C-alpha positions as CSV (number, residue, x, y, z in Angstrom):
1,M,-11.1,-57.2,12.3
2,N,-12.1,-58.4,15.7
3,T,-9.1,-57.0,17.6
4,T,-8.6,-56.3,21.2
5,A,-8.9,-52.8,22.7
6,A,-5.1,-52.6,23.4
7,F,-4.0,-53.6,19.9
8,A,-2.8,-50.5,18.1
9,G,-1.7,-52.0,14.7
10,L,1.5,-53.2,13.0
11,R,4.6,-51.1,13.1
12,C,7.6,-51.5,10.7
13,T,10.8,-52.4,12.6
14,D,12.8,-50.4,10.1
15,C,11.0,-47.2,9.1
16,G,8.6,-47.0,12.1
17,T,5.4,-46.5,10.1
18,T,2.2,-48.1,11.4
19,H,-0.1,-50.1,9.3
20,D,-3.5,-51.7,9.4
21,P,-3.9,-55.0,11.4
22,A,-5.0,-56.7,8.1
23,A,-1.6,-56.1,6.5
24,A,0.3,-59.3,5.5
25,G,3.9,-59.6,4.4
26,R,6.5,-56.8,4.7
27,C,6.1,-53.1,5.2
28,P,4.6,-51.6,2.0
29,E,6.7,-48.4,2.6
30,C,10.2,-49.9,2.9
31,G,10.1,-53.7,2.9
32,G,10.9,-54.0,6.6
33,L,9.4,-56.5,8.9
34,L,6.2,-55.6,10.8
35,D,5.6,-56.1,14.5
36,A,2.4,-55.8,16.6
37,V,2.2,-52.9,18.9
38,Y,-0.2,-52.1,21.8
39,D,-1.5,-49.1,23.7
40,H,-2.1,-50.6,27.2
41,D,-0.7,-49.5,30.5
42,G,-1.2,-50.8,34.1
43,D,-2.1,-54.2,35.3
44,V,-3.8,-56.9,33.3
45,E,-6.0,-59.8,34.3
46,F,-5.9,-63.3,32.6
47,S,-8.8,-65.7,32.7
48,G,-9.9,-68.9,31.0
49,H,-7.5,-71.3,29.4
50,G,-5.5,-71.8,26.2
51,L,-4.2,-68.9,24.1
52,G,-7.5,-67.0,24.8
53,R,-6.5,-66.7,28.4
54,Y,-4.0,-64.1,27.3
55,A,-6.3,-62.1,25.0
56,P,-5.7,-58.8,26.9
57,L,-2.1,-58.8,25.5
58,L,-2.9,-60.4,22.1
59,P,-4.1,-58.8,18.9
60,F,-7.5,-60.7,18.7
61,R,-10.4,-61.1,21.0
62,R,-10.9,-64.5,22.6
63,E,-14.0,-65.3,20.6
64,A,-12.2,-64.7,17.3
65,L,-9.2,-67.0,17.9
66,V,-8.9,-70.0,15.6
67,S,-8.4,-72.6,18.4
68,L,-7.2,-76.1,18.5
69,E,-6.4,-75.5,22.2
70,A,-2.7,-74.6,21.7
71,G,-0.8,-73.8,24.8
72,G,-1.2,-75.1,28.4
73,T,1.7,-77.5,27.9
74,P,3.3,-79.1,30.9
75,L,6.4,-78.1,32.7
76,V,8.3,-81.2,33.6
77,A,11.0,-81.3,36.3
78,V,14.3,-83.0,35.4
79,P,16.2,-83.1,38.6
80,A,19.0,-85.4,37.3
81,L,19.8,-82.8,34.6
82,A,19.7,-80.0,37.1
83,D,22.4,-81.9,39.1
84,E,24.4,-82.4,36.0
85,L,24.2,-78.7,35.0
86,G,25.0,-77.6,38.6
87,V,21.8,-75.5,39.0
88,A,19.1,-75.3,41.6
89,A,16.4,-76.7,39.3
90,A,15.8,-77.6,35.6
91,Y,12.5,-78.1,33.8
92,V,11.4,-79.0,30.3
93,K,8.6,-77.0,28.8
94,D,7.1,-79.8,26.7
95,E,5.7,-78.1,23.6
96,G,5.3,-81.5,22.0
97,R,1.9,-81.7,23.8
98,N,0.4,-79.0,21.5
99,A,-2.4,-79.8,19.1
100,T,-0.2,-80.9,16.2
101,G,2.8,-81.8,18.4
102,A,4.8,-78.6,18.1
103,F,5.5,-75.2,19.5
104,V,4.7,-73.7,16.2
105,D,1.0,-74.2,16.9
106,R,1.0,-71.1,19.1
107,G,2.1,-68.8,16.4
108,V,0.2,-70.4,13.5
109,A,-3.0,-70.2,15.5
110,L,-2.8,-66.4,15.6
111,A,-1.5,-66.1,12.1
112,V,-4.5,-68.1,10.7
113,T,-6.8,-66.1,12.9
114,A,-5.4,-62.9,11.2
115,A,-5.9,-64.5,7.8
116,S,-9.5,-65.4,8.6
117,E,-10.2,-61.9,10.1
118,A,-8.7,-60.3,7.0
119,G,-11.1,-62.3,4.7
120,A,-8.4,-64.5,3.1
121,S,-9.5,-67.7,1.5
122,D,-6.0,-69.3,1.2
123,V,-2.9,-69.3,3.4
124,A,0.6,-70.4,2.4
125,L,4.1,-70.8,3.7
126,P,7.5,-72.4,3.2
127,T,8.2,-74.8,6.0
128,T,10.6,-77.5,7.2
129,G,7.6,-79.5,8.2
130,N,6.1,-78.7,11.5
131,G,4.7,-75.3,10.4
132,G,3.0,-77.0,7.4
133,Q,1.2,-79.5,9.6
134,A,0.1,-76.7,12.0
135,A,-1.0,-74.5,9.1
136,A,-3.0,-77.3,7.5
137,A,-4.7,-78.1,10.8
138,H,-5.6,-74.6,11.8
139,A,-6.6,-73.6,8.3
140,A,-9.0,-76.6,8.2
141,R,-10.4,-75.4,11.5
142,A,-11.0,-71.9,10.1
143,G,-12.4,-73.2,6.8
144,L,-9.4,-71.9,4.7
145,A,-7.3,-73.7,2.1
146,S,-3.6,-74.1,3.0
147,H,-0.6,-74.5,0.8
148,S,2.7,-75.7,2.1
149,F,6.1,-75.7,0.3
150,V,8.3,-78.3,2.0
151,P,11.8,-79.6,1.2
152,S,12.1,-83.2,0.1
153,R,13.9,-84.1,3.3
154,T,10.9,-83.1,5.5
155,P,9.9,-86.1,7.7
156,F,7.3,-88.4,6.3
157,V,4.9,-87.8,9.2
158,N,4.7,-84.0,8.5
159,K,4.1,-84.6,4.8
160,A,1.4,-87.1,5.6
161,M,-0.4,-85.0,8.1
162,I,-0.4,-81.9,5.9
163,N,-2.5,-83.9,3.5
164,V,-4.5,-85.7,6.2
165,H,-5.6,-82.2,7.4
166,G,-6.7,-81.4,3.9
167,G,-3.8,-79.2,3.0
168,D,-2.2,-78.8,-0.4
169,M,1.5,-79.6,-0.4
170,T,4.4,-78.9,-2.9
171,V,7.4,-81.1,-2.2
172,V,10.5,-79.2,-3.5
173,E,13.8,-81.1,-4.1
174,G,16.5,-79.9,-1.8
175,R,16.5,-78.0,1.5
176,Y,14.6,-75.2,3.1
177,P,16.0,-72.4,0.8
178,D,14.7,-74.3,-2.2
179,A,11.2,-74.6,-0.6
180,R,11.4,-70.9,0.2
181,A,12.3,-70.0,-3.4
182,A,9.4,-72.1,-4.7
183,F,7.0,-70.4,-2.3
184,E,8.2,-67.0,-3.4
185,D,7.8,-68.0,-7.1
186,Q,4.3,-69.5,-6.9
187,G,2.6,-66.3,-8.1
188,E,-0.6,-66.7,-6.2
189,D,-2.2,-64.0,-4.0
190,W,-2.3,-66.2,-0.9
191,Y,-2.1,-64.9,2.6
192,S,1.5,-65.6,3.8
193,L,2.1,-67.4,7.1
194,A,5.9,-67.3,6.6
195,P,7.8,-66.7,9.9
196,F,8.5,-63.0,10.6
197,E,6.9,-62.0,7.3
198,N,3.7,-62.7,9.2
199,P,4.1,-60.7,12.5
200,Y,1.4,-62.7,14.2
201,R,3.6,-65.8,14.3
202,H,5.8,-64.4,17.1
203,E,2.8,-62.8,18.8
204,G,1.5,-66.3,19.4
205,A,5.0,-67.5,20.4
206,K,5.1,-64.9,23.3
207,T,2.3,-66.8,25.1
208,L,5.1,-69.3,26.1
209,A,6.5,-66.5,28.3
210,Y,3.1,-65.9,29.9
211,E,2.7,-69.6,30.8
212,L,6.2,-69.8,32.3
213,A,5.5,-66.8,34.5
214,E,2.4,-68.4,35.8
215,A,3.9,-71.8,36.5
216,V,3.5,-72.7,40.1
217,D,6.9,-74.4,40.3
218,L,8.7,-71.3,38.9
219,D,6.8,-68.6,40.9
220,G,7.7,-66.0,38.4
221,A,10.2,-65.9,35.6
222,P,12.9,-68.5,35.4
223,D,16.5,-67.4,35.4
224,A,17.4,-68.8,32.0
225,V,15.5,-70.3,29.0
226,V,17.3,-72.5,26.5
227,H,15.5,-72.7,23.1
228,P,16.4,-74.7,20.0
229,T,16.4,-72.1,17.2
230,A,15.7,-72.1,13.5
231,H,13.7,-69.0,12.4
232,G,13.9,-67.6,15.9
233,T,10.2,-66.9,16.5
234,G,10.6,-68.6,19.9
235,A,13.4,-66.3,21.1
236,V,11.7,-63.2,19.8
237,G,8.3,-64.2,21.2
238,L,9.8,-65.0,24.7
239,H,11.6,-61.6,24.7
240,K,8.4,-59.8,23.8
241,G,6.3,-61.8,26.3
242,F,8.5,-61.2,29.3
243,R,8.9,-57.5,28.3
244,D,5.0,-57.3,28.4
245,L,4.9,-59.0,31.8
246,R,7.4,-56.6,33.3
247,K,5.5,-53.6,31.9
248,H,2.3,-54.9,33.4
249,N,3.8,-55.7,36.8
250,R,3.4,-59.4,36.6
251,V,7.2,-60.3,37.0
252,D,10.1,-58.4,38.5
253,A,12.7,-59.8,36.1
254,A,13.1,-61.5,32.7
255,P,15.2,-64.6,32.1
256,R,18.4,-64.8,30.0
257,L,17.5,-66.3,26.7
258,Y,19.8,-68.8,25.0
259,A,19.5,-70.0,21.4
260,V,20.8,-73.4,20.4
261,Q,21.6,-74.5,16.9
262,P,23.3,-77.5,15.2
263,E,26.9,-76.9,14.3
264,G,26.1,-77.6,10.7
265,C,23.5,-74.8,10.5
266,A,24.2,-72.1,13.1
267,P,23.8,-68.6,11.6
268,V,22.5,-67.1,14.8
269,V,25.3,-68.6,16.9
270,D,27.9,-67.4,14.4
271,A,26.5,-63.8,14.5
272,V,26.5,-63.8,18.3
273,E,30.1,-65.0,18.5
274,R,31.2,-62.4,15.9
275,E,29.2,-59.7,17.7
276,A,27.5,-58.9,14.4
277,E,24.3,-57.0,14.0
278,T,22.8,-59.3,11.4
279,V,23.1,-63.0,10.5
280,T,25.0,-64.3,7.5
281,A,23.6,-67.2,5.6
282,V,25.1,-70.6,6.0
283,E,26.3,-71.5,2.5
284,H,26.1,-75.3,2.9
285,P,23.8,-76.2,5.8
286,D,24.1,-79.8,6.9
287,T,22.5,-81.3,10.0
288,I,20.5,-84.4,10.8
289,C,17.9,-82.2,12.6
290,G,15.8,-80.9,9.6
291,P,13.5,-78.6,11.7
292,L,16.6,-76.6,12.7
293,E,18.1,-76.4,9.3
294,V,17.2,-72.8,8.4
295,S,20.3,-71.3,6.9
296,E,19.2,-67.7,6.7
297,P,16.5,-66.8,9.2
298,T,14.3,-63.9,8.0
299,G,14.1,-62.4,11.5
300,G,17.8,-62.8,12.3
301,R,18.3,-59.3,13.4
302,Q,15.3,-59.5,15.8
303,V,16.6,-62.7,17.2
304,L,20.0,-61.2,17.9
305,E,18.4,-58.2,19.6
306,A,16.3,-60.4,21.8
307,L,19.2,-62.5,23.0
308,R,21.4,-59.5,23.7
309,A,18.7,-57.5,25.5
310,S,18.0,-60.5,27.8
311,G,21.7,-60.9,28.7
312,G,21.7,-64.3,27.2
313,G,23.6,-65.8,24.2
314,A,23.8,-68.8,21.9
315,A,25.5,-72.2,21.6
316,A,26.2,-74.6,18.7
317,V,26.1,-78.4,19.3
318,S,27.0,-81.4,17.2
319,D,24.4,-83.7,15.8
320,D,25.8,-86.5,18.0
321,A,25.4,-84.3,21.1
322,L,21.8,-83.3,20.3
323,L,20.8,-87.0,19.6
324,E,22.5,-88.0,22.9
325,G,20.6,-85.3,24.7
326,A,17.3,-86.5,23.2
327,T,17.8,-90.1,24.1
328,D,19.1,-89.3,27.6
329,L,15.9,-87.5,28.5
330,A,13.7,-90.0,26.6
331,A,15.2,-92.8,28.6
332,G,13.8,-90.9,31.7
333,G,10.3,-90.9,30.2
334,L,10.1,-87.7,28.2
335,T,9.0,-88.0,24.6
336,M,11.7,-85.9,23.1
337,G,13.0,-85.8,19.6
338,A,16.2,-84.6,18.0
339,T,15.0,-81.0,18.0
340,G,14.4,-81.0,21.8
341,G,17.7,-82.8,22.2
342,A,19.4,-79.6,21.0
343,A,18.2,-77.9,24.1
344,V,19.7,-80.5,26.3
345,A,23.0,-80.5,24.5
346,G,23.0,-76.7,24.4
347,A,22.3,-76.5,28.2
348,R,25.3,-78.8,28.8
349,R,27.5,-76.7,26.6
350,L,26.4,-73.5,28.3
351,A,27.0,-75.0,31.7
352,D,30.5,-76.0,30.7
353,R,31.0,-72.3,29.7
354,G,29.8,-71.1,33.1
355,A,26.6,-69.5,31.8
356,F,24.5,-70.7,34.8
357,D,24.7,-69.9,38.5
358,P,24.2,-72.5,41.2
359,D,20.9,-71.0,42.3
360,D,19.5,-70.7,38.8
361,I,16.2,-72.1,37.6
362,V,16.7,-73.2,34.0
363,V,13.9,-74.1,31.5
364,L,14.6,-76.1,28.4
365,V,12.0,-75.8,25.6
366,N,11.2,-79.0,23.8
367,P,9.7,-77.7,20.5
368,T,8.2,-80.9,19.1
369,T,7.2,-84.3,20.1
370,G,9.7,-87.1,19.6
371,N,7.1,-89.1,17.7
372,K,7.9,-87.0,14.6
373,E,11.6,-87.9,14.7
374,E,11.5,-91.5,15.9
375,D,13.4,-92.8,12.8
376,I,16.4,-90.5,13.6
377,L,16.5,-91.5,17.2
378,R,16.2,-95.2,16.5
379,S,19.0,-95.0,14.0
380,H,21.1,-93.3,16.6
381,L,20.5,-96.1,19.1
382,M,21.2,-98.8,16.5
383,K,24.6,-97.2,15.8
384,Q,25.3,-97.7,19.5
385,G,24.2,-101.3,19.3
386,I,21.0,-100.8,21.3
């Protein structure tokens, strides 16, 4: 595989054994989750653009990356929200500007690169929607076949674009756990892109931390990052990314990380509040925000570790609150959907709890473009007579 000099392989987070970079899925020794590890000390230099800019701290060389130019998304100031939260400054990192309109492009780009480098012909994953579209697009770029297992409630635009990019799609009646079960039962020897069962997903996610640290307006790490959370690759990626940056002398401190989930599906928030070491599955998940309706995140333990190590936490918000958050910022010009609205509602909830200091710089992550969730937002406005 065309790996970087610093990349040392994949280490099991349970038993500690190290495996070949071509490994896919769980640890063959104990069934634990794998994580990329590196052997690199001292300063690092970044150059170029896109994900390839950060190749010194990624598994694959710049020329090997399957690229649709993920990353490089704008950081948008929201001064009115900063005033409301009582902080020095607030920004939205607008991940809806990625290639397929979602934060997931970062992780999928590296996961598909790994599949291509390993000689796979087909990739597959269960997905609430955005991951399937990203997988289909990046697999098409790499000349691979993709197979997405999506719940029936997945937004039409994701279903349509999976097919438009040439991907195969299996629509499974029900919710994400049903799609996950169908994926696990399919019986094919396809390269898995499932979150956390493919360690390269959160390796791509950590580039978000690198971009925040390089943002001129931030001049280093922000004080807090608020991230809508489903599987939790974003929180884990941010934690890894800022840990890398501190190790290599590019930032002095890392931000507090806060996960936000809908009240109807908040396994991470529940675990944080109970001070538990692992998440417990939500028996009957129910939220209008489908991308966040993951009732039992595979990397739940890793997410909890990331939040605690950062000194952050978690907050649950109602569907009405996240819809209001989305439409409030959209009315100010940002194309934000219900998923991004969870960050706004979560930041408000956290501010009410005293999580922020008056001199804090707070970043809210908008994981997906509002154009994928326009029907939900329009219905919300119509209920208000707008």
